[in-house]
Legacy VTK file of the C-alpha trace (Angstrom):
# vtk DataFile Version 3.0
C-alpha trace
ASCII
DATASET POLYDATA
POINTS 378 float
0.019 -0.144 0.180
3.085 2.052 0.998
4.197 1.883 -1.995
1.577 2.298 -4.257
1.057 5.498 -2.586
4.304 6.964 -3.222
4.158 6.183 -6.914
0.545 7.818 -7.064
1.753 11.128 -5.732
4.884 11.230 -8.622
2.567 10.719 -10.847
0.478 13.574 -9.854
3.091 15.516 -9.627
4.672 14.701 -12.688
1.211 15.482 -14.249
0.624 19.124 -12.898
3.718 21.096 -13.024
2.126 24.080 -11.394
1.526 22.369 -8.607
5.280 22.195 -7.882
6.262 25.165 -6.051
3.881 27.439 -3.749
4.304 29.686 -1.128
3.094 29.349 2.415
2.759 30.960 5.660
5.409 29.404 7.566
7.711 29.566 4.185
8.367 27.722 0.712
7.702 25.060 -0.185
8.586 23.099 -3.069
7.999 19.814 -4.755
9.424 17.492 -7.299
9.791 14.452 -8.989
12.081 13.364 -11.663
11.392 9.875 -13.517
14.333 8.395 -15.563
14.110 5.146 -17.513
15.738 4.341 -20.830
15.634 1.539 -23.437
18.365 0.157 -24.702
20.642 -2.932 -26.067
23.697 -4.573 -23.855
26.000 -7.491 -24.902
27.919 -8.681 -22.464
30.877 -11.262 -22.974
33.212 -13.140 -21.004
31.015 -14.180 -18.394
32.654 -17.202 -16.009
30.472 -20.150 -16.918
28.170 -18.802 -19.148
27.773 -17.926 -22.790
27.622 -14.490 -23.771
24.577 -12.788 -23.732
22.524 -10.006 -25.789
19.666 -8.143 -24.506
17.146 -5.606 -25.185
15.768 -4.290 -22.401
13.187 -1.162 -21.269
13.343 -0.312 -17.991
12.447 2.566 -15.248
15.861 3.405 -13.079
15.455 2.982 -9.541
16.833 6.353 -8.728
13.388 8.092 -10.169
12.699 9.786 -7.123
9.838 12.340 -5.613
11.036 14.780 -2.729
9.923 18.127 -1.637
12.112 20.724 -0.172
10.697 23.429 2.706
12.848 26.703 3.149
12.842 29.697 5.403
15.259 32.476 5.822
16.971 30.151 8.617
15.654 26.566 8.240
16.020 24.247 5.290
14.473 20.725 5.231
14.941 18.021 2.120
13.074 14.767 2.007
13.813 12.612 -0.914
12.094 8.880 -1.687
14.421 6.942 -4.428
13.311 3.553 -5.679
10.653 4.325 -7.549
12.068 1.825 -10.585
14.329 -0.947 -11.070
16.495 -2.263 -14.038
16.119 -5.486 -12.529
12.661 -5.735 -11.353
9.211 -4.809 -12.566
8.038 -3.913 -9.145
9.515 -0.600 -7.223
10.837 -0.826 -3.971
10.790 2.955 -2.662
13.766 3.772 -0.409
14.522 6.505 1.799
17.594 8.858 0.017
17.428 12.643 1.422
16.225 13.501 5.328
18.049 16.262 6.316
18.129 19.594 7.747
19.840 22.883 7.667
19.893 25.754 9.750
22.158 29.156 8.993
23.547 31.007 11.694
24.136 34.202 12.692
27.596 33.842 11.644
26.753 32.683 8.376
28.070 29.185 8.476
25.557 26.009 8.046
24.188 23.133 10.831
23.127 19.868 9.077
21.665 16.796 10.671
19.954 13.588 8.913
20.681 11.565 6.119
22.876 12.909 3.056
25.701 12.347 0.400
29.119 12.633 1.024
30.987 15.387 -0.861
34.402 12.810 -1.815
33.661 12.145 -5.640
33.009 13.659 -8.969
29.949 13.473 -10.817
30.206 12.629 -14.098
26.929 12.543 -16.797
27.119 9.313 -17.516
23.736 7.450 -17.635
23.967 3.650 -17.302
23.802 1.658 -14.735
21.262 3.656 -12.807
23.062 7.290 -13.676
26.335 5.104 -12.344
28.507 8.037 -13.865
32.188 6.121 -13.649
31.667 4.936 -9.757
34.000 2.408 -9.746
36.034 3.473 -12.889
38.288 5.557 -11.406
35.703 7.839 -9.349
34.546 7.397 -6.058
30.773 5.834 -5.591
28.295 8.016 -3.764
26.823 6.982 -0.261
24.056 9.053 1.721
24.117 8.081 5.430
23.098 9.749 8.418
25.557 12.460 9.716
26.374 15.720 10.730
27.473 18.370 8.380
28.964 21.615 9.177
29.759 24.492 6.253
31.894 27.189 6.808
32.337 29.140 3.262
33.515 26.967 0.600
34.595 24.281 3.763
32.910 20.807 4.451
32.907 18.688 7.458
31.123 15.852 7.990
30.695 13.031 10.320
28.775 9.820 8.996
27.387 6.971 10.821
28.595 3.443 9.886
26.435 1.477 11.856
24.829 -0.215 9.275
28.303 -1.142 7.769
29.117 -3.154 10.754
30.345 -6.979 10.573
31.222 -7.487 6.975
31.956 -10.774 6.370
35.568 -11.316 3.878
36.648 -14.684 2.997
40.307 -14.835 2.298
40.407 -18.314 0.310
37.969 -19.289 -2.385
37.217 -22.042 -0.741
36.358 -20.316 2.569
39.130 -22.698 4.563
40.532 -19.778 6.221
38.774 -17.409 8.932
35.780 -14.771 8.039
37.217 -11.465 9.106
34.022 -9.472 10.238
34.640 -5.663 10.722
32.701 -3.362 12.851
33.322 0.813 12.679
34.472 2.231 16.155
33.869 5.727 15.304
31.641 7.755 12.596
33.890 8.151 9.866
35.367 11.951 9.446
35.217 13.660 5.796
36.164 16.892 4.751
36.148 18.499 1.221
37.160 22.106 0.123
36.736 23.854 -3.489
38.113 26.599 -4.410
36.830 28.053 -8.111
37.229 24.779 -9.647
39.215 22.849 -7.840
38.021 20.717 -4.731
40.126 18.299 -2.613
38.413 15.889 -0.470
39.441 13.305 2.196
37.851 11.045 4.242
39.023 8.695 7.591
37.321 5.838 9.564
38.730 3.011 12.093
37.317 -0.154 12.505
37.505 -3.632 15.223
37.822 -6.712 13.128
38.017 -10.051 14.595
38.186 -13.883 12.701
35.420 -16.456 13.316
36.373 -20.023 12.430
35.732 -23.369 14.447
39.259 -24.482 13.664
41.289 -21.227 13.767
41.661 -19.625 17.526
40.109 -16.087 16.982
41.719 -13.183 16.753
41.223 -8.968 17.093
42.855 -6.160 15.595
42.009 -2.803 14.390
41.683 -1.443 10.593
41.793 2.174 8.786
40.082 3.360 5.918
40.910 6.518 4.473
40.676 7.725 0.940
41.511 11.445 -0.715
41.605 12.941 -4.146
41.058 15.991 -6.247
38.453 17.221 -8.609
39.239 19.957 -11.495
36.224 21.492 -13.619
37.503 24.048 -15.439
35.679 25.503 -18.549
37.307 26.941 -21.480
34.417 28.605 -23.881
32.146 25.513 -24.672
34.395 23.522 -23.305
33.918 21.732 -20.062
36.692 19.636 -18.363
35.831 17.327 -15.769
39.219 15.336 -14.243
39.006 13.532 -10.563
41.916 11.275 -9.211
41.598 9.603 -5.999
43.959 6.587 -3.698
42.198 4.747 -1.076
42.915 2.033 1.361
40.581 -0.307 2.597
37.514 2.289 1.348
35.435 -0.637 0.386
34.295 -0.798 4.120
32.277 2.090 4.039
31.346 1.951 0.587
32.762 4.434 -1.756
34.873 2.324 -3.101
33.748 -0.146 -5.570
34.649 -2.434 -8.748
32.332 -1.232 -11.683
29.246 0.450 -9.945
29.504 -2.965 -7.933
29.538 -5.607 -10.663
31.920 -8.420 -10.870
32.458 -12.293 -10.313
33.180 -11.500 -6.727
32.178 -8.373 -4.625
34.018 -9.437 -1.786
37.194 -8.840 -3.634
37.727 -5.412 -2.190
37.218 -5.927 1.409
40.923 -6.667 3.821
41.957 -10.190 4.411
44.445 -11.933 7.251
47.188 -12.010 6.298
48.691 -15.674 5.971
50.158 -17.273 9.450
49.540 -13.904 10.838
47.798 -11.384 12.918
47.801 -8.544 10.538
45.383 -7.434 7.879
46.181 -7.287 4.358
45.335 -3.860 2.820
43.626 -3.194 0.003
45.026 -0.269 -1.771
43.125 1.292 -4.619
44.059 4.074 -6.995
41.632 6.000 -10.073
41.180 8.462 -12.392
38.554 9.573 -14.688
38.819 12.810 -17.360
34.955 13.808 -18.878
34.394 16.431 -21.817
31.929 18.240 -22.459
31.142 20.607 -25.508
27.979 22.726 -25.409
26.771 22.631 -28.876
23.898 24.547 -28.192
21.330 25.563 -25.533
19.649 22.201 -25.871
22.884 19.962 -26.749
26.124 19.068 -25.697
28.433 15.984 -26.206
30.194 14.398 -23.368
33.107 12.118 -23.460
34.440 10.007 -20.769
37.144 7.687 -19.721
38.088 6.186 -16.415
40.163 3.740 -15.185
40.783 1.920 -11.516
43.606 -0.353 -9.897
43.369 -1.953 -6.472
45.574 -4.412 -4.837
46.543 -5.805 -2.236
49.815 -8.372 -1.233
48.455 -11.935 -1.404
46.989 -11.165 -4.539
48.455 -12.613 -7.835
47.293 -9.448 -9.965
45.723 -6.524 -9.710
41.899 -5.701 -9.809
41.369 -3.101 -12.983
38.843 -1.848 -14.382
38.137 0.783 -17.712
35.148 2.282 -18.615
34.703 4.620 -21.977
31.741 6.387 -22.979
29.272 9.106 -24.960
26.528 10.750 -25.394
24.356 13.165 -26.393
21.698 14.872 -24.467
19.278 16.798 -25.953
16.905 19.053 -24.216
13.512 18.322 -26.498
11.382 21.173 -23.927
12.231 22.526 -20.247
11.689 19.062 -18.168
11.981 17.013 -20.663
15.560 15.344 -21.970
16.453 12.400 -23.771
20.143 11.196 -23.802
21.552 8.802 -26.328
24.584 7.412 -24.968
27.159 4.412 -25.827
29.870 2.676 -24.050
32.304 0.239 -23.719
33.129 -1.133 -19.768
35.887 -3.961 -19.129
35.672 -5.234 -15.413
39.630 -6.768 -16.166
39.944 -10.123 -14.071
39.246 -11.924 -11.072
41.777 -11.475 -8.342
40.258 -15.030 -6.583
41.571 -18.321 -8.099
39.374 -21.439 -8.470
41.909 -24.489 -8.681
44.774 -21.973 -10.023
42.947 -20.828 -12.901
42.676 -17.178 -13.583
38.692 -15.875 -14.166
38.012 -13.350 -16.378
35.478 -10.670 -15.459
32.609 -9.353 -17.667
33.060 -6.883 -20.524
30.059 -5.234 -21.644
29.069 -2.889 -24.873
26.589 -0.934 -24.065
23.988 1.266 -25.865
20.915 3.214 -24.967
18.381 5.924 -24.466
17.484 7.466 -21.616
14.181 9.485 -21.116
14.162 12.088 -17.922
11.070 14.274 -16.896
12.104 16.525 -14.021
9.155 18.270 -12.623
LINES 1 379
378 0 1 2 3 4 5 6 7 8 9 10 11 12 13 14 15 16 17 18 19 20 21 22 23 24 25 26 27 28 29 30 31 32 33 34 35 36 37 38 39 40 41 42 43 44 45 46 47 48 49 50 51 52 53 54 55 56 57 58 59 60 61 62 63 64 65 66 67 68 69 70 71 72 73 74 75 76 77 78 79 80 81 82 83 84 85 86 87 88 89 90 91 92 93 94 95 96 97 98 99 100 101 102 103 104 105 106 107 108 109 110 111 112 113 114 115 116 117 118 119 120 121 122 123 124 125 126 127 128 129 130 131 132 133 134 135 136 137 138 139 140 141 142 143 144 145 146 147 148 149 150 151 152 153 154 155 156 157 158 159 160 161 162 163 164 165 166 167 168 169 170 171 172 173 174 175 176 177 178 179 180 181 182 183 184 185 186 187 188 189 190 191 192 193 194 195 196 197 198 199 200 201 202 203 204 205 206 207 208 209 210 211 212 213 214 215 216 217 218 219 220 221 222 223 224 225 226 227 228 229 230 231 232 233 234 235 236 237 238 239 240 241 242 243 244 245 246 247 248 249 250 251 252 253 254 255 256 257 258 259 260 261 262 263 264 265 266 267 268 269 270 271 272 273 274 275 276 277 278 279 280 281 282 283 284 285 286 287 288 289 290 291 292 293 294 295 296 297 298 299 300 301 302 303 304 305 306 307 308 309 310 311 312 313 314 315 316 317 318 319 320 321 322 323 324 325 326 327 328 329 330 331 332 333 334 335 336 337 338 339 340 341 342 343 344 345 346 347 348 349 350 351 352 353 354 355 356 357 358 359 360 361 362 363 364 365 366 367 368 369 370 371 372 373 374 375 376 377
């Protein structure tokens, strides 16, 4: 019933743009929605144990959303629901994307509390994979967590809870013959970002407690740290805009920001630390990535964008690095205010698995994707 009610509200406001904004005696109220979906073709090859697959699909993307904002001179509230579509299912599964309040202090700074997005990444316009950008291909993944925020000019300071990330199982061998490691956050994750004109620098740090679980091996307990830092450059030269991002991370998959190609691949746990053989120490995962987007504005309704991203993860216990590569090109076209179509084509290589079965290297998927996204913003 809740799902049907949310979808009904979304449709009503999408059908009537004039109901989206109005003033109240208490302040300004804005209601909005964004319907996002696509029709497209994909060809997947090199999937272990499966034949190559080609598929044409029409889907409503899960980042279709409905939200509301309320603002006064001192207070701002923002609530947004997503999950109103799915690329892998015919039913909607609404989720809370954003729910936070801002209070503007007398000194001009802002205090924030609630669930909101991290600032430690760049933003790329690739629309495939739920508007996945280049996440996992040289860009950190944007996540939304409950926390505190404080904003001083262009400086952002965040503390995020990591309770929902507690007790991540990590297997140290393909056959699970070694102990499972479970990680629990000891403190909130700290994040800072500073933007000066076209340059943004960012970083984050967290501490985890880890322990092993095994019936045959004595339990061990130790601490593990996770962090990342990076820089994002967004200069413009006339009608051409650049978006350059580079980052370095250690164990940042523990708080969800380092992923391997939007979380795809035959072994999704491979970017989490493992216990070093015959030792009490953790084999840390180091990851570095870089991404470049070039946007050329043709006119007020069209812009050509080309992007490329590359990411490498390494651990001493692996026989090889985990690599991902993405290349895409798109031509967003604004048909009218609130309605945009985006033809896009891309190639995505998920490299080779760093885990082994019987000593045999396992290739990850290679994907060619061509689609047209339809986006209605009210």
